[in-house]
DOPABA-844048 format. One record per atom (N, C-alpha, C, CB): x, y, z. Coordinates in pm, whole numbers, plus 50000, padded with zeros to 5 digits. Glycine has a CB too. Layout:
XYZ;...
***
This chain:
199252818345351;198992827945459;198762820345590;197762836945426;199392824945697;199252818345826;197812819545876;200232824245928;197382809545951;196042809646007;195902821046108;195722795946073;194812828546098;194562839546193;194272833646331;193362848546146;195062837346432;194852831346564;193642837046637;196072833246650;193022847446582;191962854446653;190592851746590;192242869346656;189572858846642;188192858146591;187602844146602;188152862746446;187962836746707;187472823046724;186192822346807;188552814446789;185572834046830;184432834246920;183232826446868;184022848546946;183152824446737;182042816646681;182202801746712;181952818846528;183442797146710;183712782846728;184022779146873;184872778746641;184512788646951;184932785747088;184042793647185;186442789347109;183482786647281;182592793147378;183382799647491;181592782947436;182772809447553;183362815747672;183542805147779;182462827547725;184692805147844;184972795147947;185842801548055;185662782647886;185242804648168;185982810448280;186852799748345;185012816548384;187902803948419;188652794148498;187702786848592;189792800948577;188032774348623;187162766448709;187022773048845;187702752248723;185782773048893;185472778949022;185292767749124;184202788049015;185922769149239;185792758749340;184332757449386;186702761849460;183952745549421;182562742849461;182192751449582;182362727849493;180962756649585;180552765549694;180712759349833;179122769549675;180402746349847;180482740149980;181912737550025;179702727249981;182872739749935;184282738949971;184872752749994;185062731549863;184572761949903;185202775149911;184642783650024;185042782549780;183392780850068;182822789250174;183342785450313;181322788250171;184362776750316;184982773050443;186342779550463;185122757950452;186862786150360;188192792150373;188232805550302;189272782650315;189392812350309;189542825550250;190472825250129;190062835350354;190652813450069;191442812449947;190642817949830;191872797749920;191342822449724;190642827349606;189782816149547;191662832649500;188662819949488;187692809749448;187932804549306;186292815449457;188682812149224;188932807749087;190302801249075;188822819548990;190382790149002;191662784248969;192342792448860;191492769548924;193612789548835;194362796548731;194102789948596;195882796648763;194102797748489;194072792048355;195342783848331;193922803048249;195212772848261;196382766348204;196772773948077;196102751148172;198012772048031;198512779747917;197622778047793;199952775547884;197262765647763;196442763147644;195072769847656;196262747947621;194492769547776;193162775547795;193242790747783;192582771547931;194322796847835;194482811347823;194602815347676;195722816047902;195382807747601;195512810647457;194152809247387;196552801147390;193442798647421;192152795947357;191162807347383;191562782747408;191032811347510;190072821847543;190492835447487;189912822747693;191782838047481;192252850647421;191932850947272;193752852347443;191962839347207;191732838747063;190292842047025;192082825047010;189402842947125;188012846147096;187832861047066;187132842147213;188822869347099;188702883747077;188472886546929;189972891147127;187542895646899;187202898846761;188122909246699;185782903646753;189042915146782;189962925346732;189202936546660;191002919046637;188112941046722;187232950646658;187932964146637;185962952646742;187472971446538;188112984146502;187992994746609;187532989246376;186892994646683;186703003846795;186572995346921;185433013246774;187652993346995;187632984247110;186952990547232;189052980047147;185682987747249;184942993547362;185492988547495;183462990147350;186072976547496;186672971647620;187762981347667;187252957547600;188562986247574;189652995247606;189143009047647;190602996647488;188153014047574;187653027547604;186873027947735;186763032447490;186303016547779;185573016247905;186433011848021;184383007047893;187703009347998;188643006748107;189193020148155;189792997048061;189113023348283;189643036148331;191103038448295;189483037048480;191883027648284;193293028948249;193533028248099;194103018048318;192463025848022;192563024347877;193633013947840;192893037747810;193603002747913;194522991847882;194362987247738;194292980147978;195472984147674;195452979747533;195062965047527;196842982047465;193812962447561;193322948847580;193382940347452;191912949147632;192902945147337;192942936647218;194352932047182;192342943847102;195342940847200;196702937147162;197292926847256;197592949347158;197072928447390;197652918047475;196852905147473;197752923047618;195602905447431;194882892947405;195482885747284;193382895647382;195782893247180;196382887047061;197752881147093;196502897446947;198562888547168;199892883547205;199772870747289;200672894247283;198772870247376;198562858147456;198142846547367;197502860647563;197242849247274;196792838747182;197952833247100;195702844047089;198932841547073;200112837446995;201212831647082;200652849246917;200982830947213;201982825347303;203112834847338;202552813147244;202952847647310;204002857647334;203732864647468;204072868247217;203842856947576;203382861647707;204262872647764;203332850147803;205562872047738;206432882647790;206032896147729;207922879647760;205762896247600;205332908647535;203942912947584;205322906847382;203072903047608;201732906147659;201842912747795;200872893347667;202722907547882;202902913548014;203462927648002;203822904948100;204492929447920;205102942747905;204072953047861;206262942347805;203192949047769;202162958147720;201132961047829;201482952247596;200752950747903;199792952648011;200352961648120;199392939148071;201622959648157;202272967348262;202482981848220;203592961048299;202542984448089;202822998048043;201703007848078;203042998047894;200483002848099;199353011648131;198773009048269;198273010148027;199162998148332;198562994148459;199662990148556;197552982548439;199762997148668;200802994248766;200592980748834;200843005248870;199332976548851;199022964348924;198022955648846;198472967649062;198402950248731;197432942648651;196952929948719;198032939048519;197802923548800;197362911248867;196302914148972;198552904048931;196302926349026;195272930249123;193972933849051;195762942249209;194082941648944;192882945148867;192222932648807;193232955248755;193042923248762;192492910848707;191672903148807;193592902148654;191972905048936;191262897949041;190032905449092;192192895149156;190132918649107;189072925749180;188292935949099;189662932649297;188722939248979;187932948648899;186562942548868;188672952248767;185512950548867;184192945648824;184132945248671;183052954548882;184802935348612;184862934848465;183492934548401;185662922748421;182512928948474;181162928248417;180552942048398;180262919948507;181102952348469;180602966048452;181542974448367;180402972548587;182742969648339;183742977648267;184092971048135;185002979648351;185272965148125;185762959947996;184862948947940;187172954748010;184612938548019;183832927247968;182382931247942;183882915548066;181872940348025;180502944848006;180292952547877;180092953248120;181382956547812;181282964047687;181942956747571;181902977847703;182182943747589;182792935647483;181812934247366;183182921647537;182302936747244;181442936947125;180782923447100;182252941047003;181532912447120;180942899447086;179852895447184;182022888647083;179832901747302;178752898947397;177412902947338;178982906447529;177392914447270;176132919347212;175652910647097;176282933647164;176542902547041;176142893746932;175752879946982;177262892446830;175732878347115;175232865947173;176272855047191;174162860747090;177542858347178;178572847947187;179282847647322;179592849947079;178942856547412;179612856647542;180912864447538;179872842547589;181102873247634;182262881947636;183572874347649;182132891847749;184652880447603;185982874947627;186282875847777;187072882447543;186942865847832;187252865447975;188492874048003;187472850748024;188332887147989;189462896447993;190162896248129;188992910747962;189392896848237;189992897348370;190802884948401;188912899148476;190282873248367;190992860848395;192302859948316;190112848748363;192282864848192;193512864748111;194522874648167;193192867947964;194052886448209;194942896348267;195642890748391;194162909248303;194882884048476;195452877748596;196482867248555;194342871348683;196162859148458;197052848448413;198372854048359;196372839948306;198282864448278;199492870348219;200452874948328;199122882248127;199912882348427;200802888048528;201282877648628;200092899348601;200442868048664;200912857348752;202032849548685;199742847848791;201912847448553;202972840848477;204242849248479;202522838148332;204082862448469;205242871448472;205962870548606;204802885948445;205212870248716;205832868648848;206572855248857;204762869648960;205922844648810;206532831348818;207842830548740;205562820748766;207932838448634;209112837748547;210142848748574;208682838548403;209892856948678;210842867248713;210872879148620;212182861348720;209782881448546;209732892748454;209372905748526;208732890048342;208812904748645;208402916548721;209602920948805;207142913648812;210122932448775;211362936948840;211152950348912;212502938148737;211932952849018;211832965649089;212262977249000;212672965449216;211882989149041;212283001248969;213813002248966;211663013949034;214333005748850;215773007748834;215983020348751;216462995248767;215803032148813;215893044548736;217263046348672;215573056548824;217263051848551;218533054148481;219393064248555;218273059148338;218733073348628;219473083648701;218693087648826;219733096048611;219403088148938;218763092749062;218623107849060;219563088149185;217493112649116;217253126949123;217193131149269;215953130849050;217413143849294;217423148749432;216033152349483;218323160849442;215083154649393;213753158549437;213083147049513;212873162849317;212253150749611;211533140649688;210043143749692;212093139749831;209273133049701;207813134249709;207323126049827;207133129449575;206453132149907;205783125050016;204403120749969;205673134150144;204053108349999;202723103149963;202043098750091;202833091249860;200873104550118;200113101150239;199063090750201;199443113950302;199323078450239;198403067650208;199053057150120;197163073050141;199083044750168;199723033850093;198703024950024;200593025450186;197593030849982;196603023649904;196973023649756;195223029649924;196063018949670;196403017449528;196773030349457;195263011249457;196123041549490;196463054249427;197853058949465;195453064849463;198143058649595;199463062749640;200563053749589;199493063149790;200323040749588;201353031249542;201593032549392;200943016949576;200543035049314;200723036849170;201583049149142;199353038149099;201323060049215;202133072049199;203573069549243;201533083649279;203743062349355;205083059349406;205883051649303;205003051449537;205273041949239;205973033749139;206463042149022;205063022649089;205573050348968;205953058448852;207013068848886;204723065348794;206853075349001;207833085549041;209193079149068;207353093149165;209193067649133;210473061049163;211183056649036;210243049049254;210433051948939;211033047748812;211673059548739;209983041048722;211203071648770;211793083748712;212963088948794;210733094648699;213293082048903;214433085948985;214113094949102;215413092748902;212833098149124;212423106649236;212553098949368;210963111649216;212953105849474;213003099749607;211583100149666;214033107249700;211053088449700;209653087349740;209553081449881;208863078549640;208773088249966;208453083050099;206933082050112;209053092050212;206463070150147;205023067850164;204733066950314;204563054750090;203793075150359;203383075550500;201993069050512;203363090350555;201853060050609;200553053550626;200273050750772;200483040550545;199013051950812;198643050350952;198643035750997;197273056250976;198573026550900;198513012350935;199903006050942;197653004750835;199942993650992;201212986851010;201672979350886;201122977451125;200832978650784;201192972650656;200722982050545;200562958450640;201442982050434;201002989750319;199872982550246;202172992250224;199242989850154;198182983950073;196822990050094;198102969450100;196592996550209;195293002650233;194172992450229;195033013450131;193112995550157;191972986450149;192322973550076;190812993250078;193372973649993;193802961249929;194222951050034;194962963949832;194782956050143;195282947350250;194222944450355;196482953750316;193542954850403;192642952950516;191162953750481;192952963150619;190802958450363;189392959950330;188832949050241;189182972850265;189662943250155;189202933150059;189562919350110;189812935649919;188592910150118;188882896850173;189812888750083;187592889250195;190462878850145;191412870550073;190792862249962;192092861650168;189492858849972;188892850749867;188752858449736;187532845649911;188902871649742;188952879749620;190382883749586;188092892149634;191202885949688;192572890649667;193442885349780;192642906349661;194142874349752;195002868449854;196112878349889;195602855049806;196452878850016;197292889850065;198752888950020;197242890250214;199232876949984;200602876249935;200742883449802;201042861749921;199632884749727;199662892149601;199962906849626;198312890549526;199372912349732;199602926449768;201002928149830;198522931449866;201352919049920;202612920449993;203822919649898;202712909550101;203722911549794;204872910749703;205032923649624;204722898849608;203942930749597;204052943849530;204692954149625;202662948749483;204302953649752;204912962649850;206422959849857;204252961049990;206782947149863;208192943449869;208942947949744;208342928249887;208282947149628;208912951549503;209172966449505;208032947849383;208222974249557;208412988649566;209552992049662;207112995449611;209612985149775;210712987349869;212052983949805;210502978949996;212092972749731;213332968849664;213752979049560;213172955149599;212772986149505;213072996449406;213423009949467;211902998049315;213433010949599;213873023349663;212783031849725;214573031349565;211523027349724;210463034849791;210583032649942;209053030549738;210543043350018;210613042550164;209203042850222;211473054150223;208913033550314;207613033250380;207773037050527;206963019250367;206983046750571;206893050250713;205493046350760;207173065550739;205413034550823;204133028950865;203843032551009;204133013650847;202623029551055;202173033551189;202413048551212;202903025251297;202193056151107;202473070551111;201203078251074;203653074351015;200653085351170;199433093051148;199793107651126;198453091451267;199433112951010;199703126950980;198823135651071;199433130150829;199433146051126;198733154451222;199013150651365;197263153951197;199573138551384;199953134151518;201453131051524;199143121651560;201873121151444;203293117351444;204143126751358;203443103051393;203563131651252;204243141051162;203213151551121;204863133751036;203583164051117;202633174251075;202633175650923;202963187851140;201493179850871;201393182050727;202343193150684;199923185450687;202493203250768;203413214250736;204843209250723;203333225250844;205233199750807;206573194150798;206773186750666;206843184750915;205753179550622;205863172450495;206073182250380;204603163950470;205323193050382;205473203150275;206863209550279;204393214050289;207383211150399;208713217350412;209823207850366;208953221550557;209663195050397;210743185450375;210733179150237;210683174750478;209643180850160;209533174350029;209183184649922;208473163150033;209513181249798;209213190249686;207753189749646;210083186649566;207073178849679;205643177549650;205043167749749;205393172949502;203743169149772;203013160249862;201773155349789;202623167549996;201543142149793;200333136349735;199463131249849;200683124849634;198213135549852;197253130549950;196493119049885;196273141949999;196663107049940;196013095149885;195443086749999;197013086749799;194753093450089;194293087150213;193103077850195;193943097650313;192373079150084;191123071950072;190063078250161;191313057350108;188903071750169;187813076450256;187443065150351;186573081150172;187513067950480;187313057550581;186183060650679;188583055450657;185593072350669;184513075850761;183223069050713;184323091350769;182693059950792;181523052050750;180243060150763;181413039250833;179363058850665;178023064650677;177273057050784;177263064250540;176413064250856;175773058050972;174323054650944;175863067251092;173763046451035;172363042651030;171533052351113;172173028351079;170283053751076;169323061351156;168263051751207;168683072951072;167383056751292;166283048651342;166483044451486;166123036451256;165403041051553;165463036851693;166393024751710;164053033451744;167233025351814;168103014151845;169353013051761;167363001751833;169653023351679;170783022551587;172123022051658;170753034251493;172133025551789;173373025151864;173553012551945;173443036851955;172743002451922;172802990152001;174122982751981;171642980951965;174512975152083;175672966452068;175372956051960;176022959552204;176392952051889;176202942151783;175932948451648;175072933051819;175852961851642;175752968851514;177132974851487;174612979951515;177802970251383;179212973651363;179442979251222;180112961351386;180562986151207;180942991751077;181602980950991;181893003851094;181322981350861;181902971750768;183422972150771;181412974450627;184012984150777;185462985250772;186092978650894;185892999850763;185472980051011;185992973751131;185892958551120;185242978751256;184762953951070;184522939551056;185512933050959;183082936951010;185682939250842;186582933650741;188042934550785;186402940850609;188412945650850;189792947050897;190122936251000;190012960950958;189192933651092;189422923251192;189612909751126;188242922751291;188792906651028;188912893850958;190232892650885;187762892050860;190642903250816;191902902850742;193102902150835;192022915050651;193042909250947;194132908351044;194242894151099;193922918451160;193122887951123;193102874151170;193792864951068;191652869351196;193532867550940;194162859550835;195672861250832;193572863150699;196152873050872;197592875450881;198212868751004;197882890450884;197362864151096;197872858351220;198022868451332;199172851851195;197482880651314;197572890951417;196652887551534;197222904751359;196982892951650;196082892151765;194942902251744;196842894951899;193712897551748;192552906151725;191552903851838;191892903351584;191662911451948;190772909252064;189292910252029;191102919252172;188932919451940;187522921151904;186982909051829;187332933751819;187852902051759;187442889751691;187282878651794;188462885651581;188272877251881;188252866451980;187072867752075;189552866152059;186672880152106;185542882252197;184192879652130;185562896452251;184202878951998;182952876951924;182342889651872;181972869952009;182852901351914;182262913951872;182342915951721;182942925651942;183442911451660;183622912751515;183822899051451;184822921851483;183062889451499;183152875751450;181732870551430;183962866551549;181442865551311;180072861351278;179762846951318;179842862951131;180722839551372;180532825351400;179302823051488;181772819551469;178392814351440;177212810551516;176142821051526;177622806751650;176242831851449;175292842851462;174382844051340;176042855851483;173242850451366;172342854451257;172802868451213;170802854351302;173322869151093;173982881351045;173092888450944;175362878150983;172962901550962;172272909950864;173252920650818;170962916350923;173462921450687;174332931650628;173442941550555;175392925350531;173672954450580;172842964850519;173662972150415;172302974750626;173222971550288;173922978150179;173922969350055;175352981550219;174222975549940;174182968049815;175422969749729;173002972049737;176502975249786;177712977149709;178692965649726;178372990049747;179882967349670;180882956749676;181342954149819;182082960349590;181352964449905;181732962250045;180722953250114;181842975650119;179442955150085;178412946350141;178632931950096;177012951050100;179002930149969;179262916649919;180452910349990;179502916849767;181472918350019;182622913350093;182212908850233;183722924150102;181312916550295;180872913350431;180042900550437;180072924950489;179082899150347;178222887250353;179032874550326;177062888350252;179962875350234;180752863450198;181772860250307;181462865450063;182252870550378;183122868150492;182362861450606;183752881450541;181142866150632;180332860550740;180032845750717;179022868250754;179762842250593;179542828150559;180762819850597;179232826550408;181942824850564;183192817450589;183522816750737;184332823950515;183032826250815;183282825850959;182342816451033;183152839851017;181392810650961;180492800951023;179222806751081;181212793951128;178702817451019;177432823251065;176302813151049;177112836250986;175312813851139;174132805251127;173322808851004;173262806151252;173202821850977;172492826650858;173062840250821;170942827550882;173012843450692;173502856350644;172482861850546;174902855050576;171972873850578;171012880450490;171512894450458;169602880850554;171252898750335;171642912050289;170382920050259;172562911150164;170262931750321;169122940550296;169552951850203;168552946350429;168782953650096;169062964850006;167752971049962;169892960249882;167712984349961;166442991449942;165942991449798;166583005649988;166812988449702;166372987149563;166372972449523;167282995349468;166122969749394;166082955849351;167432951449295;164992953749246;167512939149253;168762933349205;169322941149087;168552918849165;168462945148995;168922951948873;169492965848902;167792953148774;169142971649016;169552985449047;170582986349158;168352993549084;171162975049195;172172975649301;173502980449242;172332961749368;174332987449322;175582992949270;176722982849263;176003004449354;176622971849337;177712962149339;177732953249216;177612953549462;178782945249206;178962936149093;177942924749100;180392930549091;177212922548991;176252911548986;176962898048990;175382912548860;178212897748943;178992885448952;179222881849099;180342886948878;179492892049181;179702889749323;178402885349392;180252902349391;177272890749349;175982886449404;175772871649375;174812894949344;176062867549251;175922853549215;176812844449299;176242851649069;178062848649319;178972840849402;178442839649545;180372847049404;177912850749598;177392850749734;176192841449747;177012864849777;175292841949649;174122833149654;174522818449649;173172836349537;175512815349566;175992801549561;176522796849696;177092800149455;177102806149771;177732802749899;176762802650016;178852812349927;175492806549992;174482805550096;173922818450148;175042798250208;174262829750087;173732842650131;172322844550074;174652854250085;171422850150155;170062853150113;169952868350095;169012847850216;169422872749981;169252886949955;167792890749971;169752890549813;167552900650055;166212906350071;166182919649996;165842908250222;165732919149872;165672931249791;164512940049837;165522927849640;164582952749800;163512962349831;163192962149981;162242959149749;164262962750061;164122962050207;164942973250271;164572948150260;164322980350363;164982991750428;164872990350580;164353005050382;166002990650652;165922989850798;165313002550856;167312987350858;164383000750950;163713012151013;164053013551161;162223010950997;164523002951223;164843003351365;165422990051410;163613006851448;165892989751536;166592978051588;166132975551730;168132979951582;165982962951764;165512959151898;166652953151978;164342949351888;166592955452110;167532949352201;168702958552236;168052936752142;169102958052364;170292965452405;171512960152331;170502964552558;171562946852320;172452940252225;171522935052116;173322928452292;171722939151994;170712937651888;170172923351879;171312941751755;168852922351868;168192909351852;167392908551723;167282906651969;167002920151668;166252919951542;166302933551473;164782915751567;166002933351345;165942945351264;164502946851215;166942944751144;163942958751231;162622961751177;162812965851031;161912973151259;162202958150939;162462959750796;161202964850725;162912946350734;161352976250658;160282982350578;160402977350435;160362997950584;159312971650382;159302967350243;159112979450151;158192956950219;159822979250039;159842990549946;159322986349808;161252996249934;159042996349727;158792994149584;159513005349509;157242993949551;159763003149382;160433013349301;159403022349236;161333006849194;159583035349258;158673045149201;159243051549075;158343055849303;158913064149055;159373071448936;160873074248947;158593084848920;161543075748833;162983078748835;163263092048904;163543079048692;164403092748976;164813105249038;165673113248940;165583102549170;166353123548988;167113132348899;168293125248833;167633144348976;168743114048891;169843106448831;169363096448727;170623099048939;168033094748716;167483085148623;167173071748687;168443083148510;167603069648813;167283057248883;165903058248945;168353054048990;165163047348944;163843047149006;164013047849157;163063034348965;163343057349217;163493059949359;162673049949441;163083074249393;163253044249547;162493034949631;161463042349716;163433026949722;160283036349730;159203041949811;158723031449911;158033046749721;158313036050027;157813026750128;156423021550091;157783033450266;156193008750121;154863002850107;154193003650244;154932987950055;153153011550254;152523014250383;152083001350451;151333023550365;152463000050578;152042988550657;152852975950634;150632985550629;153802976150541;154582964150511;155902964450587;154842962950358;155832960750715;157002960550802;157062947050871;156952972250907;158262941550878;158432928850946;159762928851022;158372917050845;159882919851119;161102918751198;161992907851142;160782916051345;163282910851132;164282901251087;165222898351204;165082906550962;165262885951255;166152882851367;167622885451330;165972868251410;168382890551427;169792893651400;170562894151531;169932906951324;171752888151530;172682889151643;173862898251608;173192875051684;174082900551480;175162909151432;174662916551309;176452901051400;174712929751314;174302938151201;175542945651152;173152948251242;175812944751023;177002951050966;176542962250872;177892940650889;177032974450901;176662986150822;177632987550704;176662999150910;177142985250584;177972986750463;177302997050373;178152972950389;177203009250425;176433019850359;177313029450280;175643027450460;178583026350271;179493035150198;180363043350293;178703044550107;181283050850233;182273058350309;182283072950269;183653052250291;182663081450364;182803095750340;184193100250380;181723103650418;184543112350339;185873117650369;185953122650512;186233129050272;187123120750572;187403126850700;187673141850678;188623119950770;187563149650785;187773164050777;189273167050781;187023171550893;189943164950669;191403166350666;191893180550694;191913161850532;191243191150643;191733204650674;191813207250825;190823214950611;190843201850900;190863203551045;191873194251111;189463201051104;191863181451070;192783171751129;194233175751109;192533157951070;194523181850995;195913185250961;196233200050980;196193181250818;195273207651034;195463222051056;195843229050926;196543224451163;195053226150822;195293231950690;194003238050636;195853221250592;193533249050695;192253254850652;192263259450507;191903266550741;193443261750450;193513266350311;193303254950211;194863272950285;193313242450258;193103230950170;191613230150134;193583217650237;191293233350011;189883234149969;189263220349955;189763241749837;188023219250001;187263206849987;185933209849921;187053200050125;185283199349872;183973200649810;182903200349920;183733189349706;181663201849880;180573201449978;180393187550037;179263206049913;181023177449976;180983163850030;182173160950121;180953153649916;183083170750134;184233168950220;185443163050149;183873160350333;185283159150024;186413154149947;187303165849905;185943146149824;188563163049877;189483173649842;189213178449700;190943168849855;189183191449684;188983197349552;190313197149478;188413212049564;190383189249371;191633187549297;191343188249147;192313174149333;192343192449074;192223194048929;192123180448860;193423201848873;191213179648768;191013167148694;192273163748614;189793168348600;192673151348618;193813145248548;195183148148609;193823149748406;195333158848688;196633161848746;196663159948898;197023176048713;195523161948963;195483160849107;195913173349181;196313149649151;196203184149110;196643196349177;195523201849266;197083207049073;195903206049387;194933211549482;195113226649493;195073204949620;194423232649590;194523247049611;195853251049675;193373251749698;196593241449727;197883244349790;199023241449692;198053236149919;199943250849669;201063248349578;201873236149622;201973260749572;202163227549526;202963215749553;202233204549622;204113219549635;200923205949639;200113195549704;199113189949603;199383201249829;199053176849595;198203169849499;197323159949575;199073162549390;196263155349512;195383145549575;194853135849469;194193152549649;194733123149508;194303112849413;193363102949480;195523105549354;192613095749398;191813084549446;190533088649515;192623076149538;190113080349610;188813082149674;188693095249751;188543070749766;189803100549800;189723113149875;189343124649783;191063116049944;189423122449652;188963132249553;187623128049493;190023133949441;187513115349457;186323110349386;185173106549479;186703098449304;185463104149608;184533096949690;184793082049669;183053100749658;184113073649748;184363059249740;184163054349597;183443051549837;185203048549540;185163044449400;185943031349385;185753055449308;186363028549262;187023015949230;188533017049242;186653011349091;189173005849272;190643005349279;191263009949147;191122991149314;190673005849036;191253009148906;191263024248882;190483002148794;190263031448935;190263046048920;191353052349007;188883051748957;191603046749124;192673051849209;194023049949141;192663044849346;194223038449077;195473036049004;195623046148891;195503021648947;194543048448818;194573058348710;194963072148765;193193059048639;194343076248875;194643089248933;196103090248977;193723092049052;196593079649040;197983079749086;198973081148972;198273067249163;198713074148864;199603074948747;199533088848682;199233064148644;198323094048668;198163107448609;198853117948695;196673110948592;198703116848827;199293126548917;200823126048912;198813124149059;201383114048906;202833112648896;203343119648771;203243097848896;202633117948661;203023124748538;202973139848552;202133120548424;201933144848621;201803159348642;202933164648729;200443162648705;203303157348832;204383161648921;205703162248845;204513152149043;205973152148763;207203152348684;207223164348590;207343139248604;206073167448530;205993179048441;206183191948519;204643179148368;205593193048638;205723205148719;207153207148767;204773204648840;207813196348805;209213197448846;210103201748730;209703184048902;209823196448612;210593200248494;210383215148462;210193191548373;209133219848473;208833233948448;209533242948548;207323236348453;209563238548676;210223246448779;211743247448752;209963240348918;212333236548705;213753236548672;214023245848555;214233222148640;213123245748457;213293254248340;213273269048379;212203251348236;212333272548470;212243286348515;213513290248593;210983288448602;213983281148678;215183284148758;216423285848674;215413273348859;216423279048558;217603279548471;217643292248386;217623267348380;216533299348377;216483311348293;217243322848357;215033315448267;
***
């Protein structure tokens, strides 16, 4: 009997790809992890226990068949591993880089609970797909038959692009409309290069174009093209705009110069990396160089901001979050990376006000965790009299995002929204209150993960294909 290539977790320890030294990586925007070598990828994949109930798969929003492509990798069958990975995930090389695996697949790995350390699922996923690109296995859509139906997609982020890929592979004519000058949405302008190098995104955009997807960039719906025109000219419309309206700060001095939105700050940095002219960066308004930086928030966007500020040459970078480390919403892996690079975290800290016409300091209220609230999380409470000033020349608001008022912006009062302003859409299909109009991703869920947007885009594409087939069946009767 041949030797079982799997279940090596007892003999082989968890080993992530080598991470560049903090004092080297905090000077540039290159990705911080090296690539696995072939032997190391096989070795780490062989640690999978091939458990009967794969919690890694069930806790992945895309339900990727992780145990099977780990086994194929361990056996050296990388082409098959890629094909299996691609069958459920439109962008596995992106998810392998930016998914919070510590909260999803790896965080639910069975061998972790037995004390052996989780399988390095994300690193293997990245390795499989990067190998596929290197070997030319990733090919543009080549539908067996072209169809006359067309679909408009508003938003070139991960949800819209995932839907575009699936619809195009079915032969549908797809046009993606986006307000920015490059596709990718937050993948391009919101996530820093040290987590997701931009050529990784751009090659996917190029692949979609090569497969027949049309992109209309620098196009704002409601200004350059009306929503009514899209409905008239296409058989279906998918709204995949994401959420870009930043939550604001309260308190005295909150409108001072030097207090900026995270999305503006990150976009300026990413545009600079592309070589674009960025006047706000050159003037220093959106540049942390030489400044005392305070970032407010505890999510992944806050982590992107603090680590970007370090790389821009800030004098100091501090992150204020009103709860403690264990209760923050962002990835703990990202917190660890940030701390290694020189970021200081002030837990249980809440900004109460700001000094200076151009900000010079933040008034910080110390907090403690009280009784759990209705969600089960312990609610932060102020400690009376415990207030101190934190010097700051640049304050970055990373408090999360909300939906824009699309019914008003697009003159579509019949488009139903929730009390949070997100579009009310049917679960798993994306169908909205308007016939032939669908919605996916953050504009439905609120600010969420890229992997959930991909899941929504794929599910919605399937629903549109089913609805078009049903419409044809009725017309044929």
